[in-house]
C-alpha positions in Angstrom: -0.4 -2.6 -34.4 2.8 -0.2 -33.7 6.1 -1.8 -35.0 7.6 -4.0 -32.4 10.0 -2.6 -30.2 13.5 -3.9 -31.1 14.3 -7.1 -28.9 17.7 -8.8 -27.8 16.4 -11.4 -29.5 17.5 -12.0 -33.0 14.8 -11.9 -35.6 14.9 -12.1 -39.3 14.6 -9.3 -41.8 10.2 -8.4 -41.7 8.6 -10.3 -44.8 5.5 -9.2 -46.0 2.3 -10.8 -45.4 1.0 -12.4 -48.8 -3.2 -12.0 -48.8 -3.4 -15.6 -50.5 -2.4 -18.5 -48.2 -1.3 -20.5 -51.0 1.1 -18.6 -51.3 2.7 -18.6 -47.6 4.4 -16.2 -45.8 7.3 -15.1 -44.1 11.2 -16.0 -45.6 11.2 -19.1 -48.2 13.0 -22.1 -46.8 14.7 -24.2 -49.5 13.1 -27.9 -49.4 16.4 -29.4 -49.1 17.0 -28.0 -45.8 14.7 -29.9 -43.9 16.8 -29.9 -40.1 16.6 -26.4 -40.8 13.1 -26.0 -41.4 12.4 -28.5 -38.5 14.8 -26.1 -36.1 12.7 -22.8 -37.8 9.2 -24.9 -36.5 10.2 -25.4 -33.2 11.4 -21.9 -32.7 8.5 -20.5 -34.0 6.5 -22.5 -31.6 8.7 -21.4 -28.8 8.8 -17.6 -30.1 5.8 -17.0 -32.0 6.6 -14.7 -35.2 5.8 -10.8 -34.4 3.1 -9.3 -37.2 2.0 -5.8 -37.4 0.2 -3.4 -39.4 2.3 -0.9 -41.3 0.7 1.2 -43.8 -2.4 -1.0 -44.7 0.1 -3.9 -44.8 0.7 -6.9 -42.7 4.2 -7.5 -42.2 5.1 -11.1 -40.0 9.1 -11.5 -38.3 9.9 -14.7 -37.2 12.6 -15.7 -34.9 15.9 -16.4 -36.6 17.5 -20.1 -37.2 20.5 -18.7 -38.4 23.8 -20.2 -36.5 25.5 -18.1 -33.8 29.3 -18.2 -33.3 30.6 -17.3 -30.3 31.0 -13.3 -31.5 27.6 -13.2 -31.4 28.0 -14.5 -27.7 29.7 -11.6 -27.1 27.9 -9.7 -29.0 24.9 -10.3 -26.9 26.4 -9.7 -23.7 28.1 -5.3 -24.7 24.5 -5.2 -26.0 22.9 -6.2 -22.6 25.3 -4.2 -20.9 24.4 -1.0 -22.6 20.9 -1.7 -23.0 21.2 -1.8 -19.3 22.9 1.5 -18.9 20.6 3.3 -20.9 17.5 2.4 -19.4 19.0 3.1 -15.6 18.4 -0.4 -14.0 18.6 -0.9 -10.8 21.4 -3.1 -10.0 19.6 -4.4 -7.1 15.9 -4.6 -5.9 12.8 -5.2 -8.0 13.1 -3.3 -11.4 10.8 -3.8 -14.5 13.2 -2.5 -17.0 16.3 -5.3 -15.8 13.6 -8.3 -15.8 13.1 -7.3 -18.9 16.2 -7.0 -20.5 17.1 -10.2 -18.9 14.4 -12.3 -19.8 15.4 -11.0 -23.5 18.7 -12.1 -22.7 17.6 -15.4 -21.6 15.0 -16.0 -24.4 18.3 -15.6 -27.0 20.2 -18.2 -25.0 17.7 -20.5 -25.5 17.3 -19.4 -29.4 21.1 -20.3 -29.6 20.9 -23.4 -27.9 17.6 -24.7 -30.0 19.6 -24.5 -33.0 22.4 -26.5 -31.7 20.6 -28.9 -30.1 16.8 -28.8 -30.2 16.2 -30.8 -27.0 18.2 -28.8 -25.1 16.7 -25.6 -26.5 13.2 -27.0 -25.1 14.7 -28.2 -21.5 15.1 -24.8 -20.8 12.6 -23.2 -21.9 10.7 -25.4 -19.7 12.9 -24.3 -16.8 12.6 -21.0 -18.1 8.6 -21.3 -18.0 9.1 -22.8 -14.4 11.2 -19.7 -13.4 8.7 -17.3 -14.7 5.8 -18.9 -13.0 7.5 -19.3 -9.5 8.2 -15.3 -10.2 4.6 -14.9 -10.6 4.0 -16.3 -7.6 6.2 -14.0 -5.5 5.4 -11.1 -7.5 1.8 -12.2 -6.4 2.7 -12.6 -2.9 4.6 -9.3 -2.9 2.3 -7.3 -4.1 -0.4 -8.7 -1.7 1.9 -8.0 1.2 2.3 -4.5 0.0 -1.4 -4.3 0.0 -1.8 -5.8 3.5 0.9 -3.4 4.4 -0.9 0.3 3.2 -4.4 -1.3 4.2 -2.7 -1.5 7.9 -1.0 1.6 7.9 -4.2 3.7 6.8 -5.9 1.8 9.7 -3.4 2.9 11.8 -3.2 6.3 10.8 -7.2 6.5 11.0 -7.1 4.8 14.7 -4.8 7.7 15.8 -7.0 10.1 13.9 -10.0 8.4 16.2 -7.4 8.2 19.3 -6.7 12.2 18.9 -10.3 13.3 18.5 -11.5 11.0 21.3 -8.6 12.2 23.2 -9.7 16.0 22.3 -13.6 15.0 23.7 -11.9 13.7 26.2 -10.1 16.5 27.4 -13.1 18.9 26.6 -15.6 16.7 29.0 -12.9 17.1 31.8 -12.8 20.3 31.1 -16.6 20.8 31.7 -16.2 18.4 34.7 -14.0 20.1 36.5 -15.5 23.8 35.9 -19.1 21.6 37.0 -16.9 20.9 40.5 -16.1 24.5 40.7 -19.5 25.2 40.8 -20.6 23.2 42.9 -18.2 24.2 45.4 -19.0 27.5 44.9 -22.6 26.5 45.7 -21.7 24.6 48.7 -19.7 27.3 50.2 -22.2 29.3 49.7 -24.8 27.5 50.9 -22.1 27.1 54.4 -22.0 30.5 54.9 -25.8 31.3 54.8 -26.1 28.5 56.9 -23.7 29.8 59.4 -25.5 33.6 59.2 -28.8 32.0 59.6 -27.5 30.4 62.9 -26.0 33.0 64.2 -29.0 35.4 63.5 -31.3 32.6 65.5 -28.7 31.7 68.3 -28.7 35.8 68.9 -32.4 35.5 68.8 -32.7 33.1 71.5 -30.2 35.0 73.8 -32.2 38.4 73.4 -35.6 36.0 74.3 -33.6 34.9 77.0 -32.3 37.7 78.4 -36.3 39.3 78.0 -37.5 36.8 80.0 -35.1 35.9 82.7 -36.1 40.4 82.8 -39.6 39.7 83.1 -39.1 37.4 85.8 -37.2 39.5 88.3 -39.7 41.7 87.9 -42.4 39.8 88.5 -40.0 38.2 91.4 -39.8 41.5 92.7 -43.9 42.4 92.7 -44.4 39.0 94.4 -41.9 39.9 97.1 -43.9 43.7 97.4 -47.0 42.1 98.1 -45.8 39.7 100.5 -44.3 42.2 102.2 -47.5 44.5 102.5 
């Protein structure tokens, strides 16, 4: 495990963890300092000590139980502002860097309050956990909303693609139908012209036949009159 990163929460100096359980670990505490030992135990339950491996040795670092002063609070504010600038955290909106730094700052304030009054510190810890749970719930809703929005956007894009494809296919079909209509109109016009031509030819043939019959009738009439007059 790598060395833990620096935090706004104040920790004691790292201590080498002993291989023998009887020797204990961390910084020794004076038996006569029972109140501070009790506070340290509460802090260790609230903020579990950090452990890491370095050069085949296990190091352990627990939260400091040293009393704080007003200067420590002022320094905490200055350190928070500096880290916000260094991390280029956004002032508004969702920002993981800003959230992490403010979370560390709140943990440090809870540590200070716990040293002064353990009950008050535990109450603040309870409030912090509830806020974090609420934030996690809102984050889950936000991520679900974002996923839903992305799915709807992709679906809308797919619908537009399908719509364009359908529109293109419909346009091709329309052009094909228009071409077919033109062909049918041309066929109808050609059939009409052919039918008119046949009618004209038949009419001429009938007129010729009528004229021939009239001429033949006149000849027969003339012959019959000649025979009657003889």
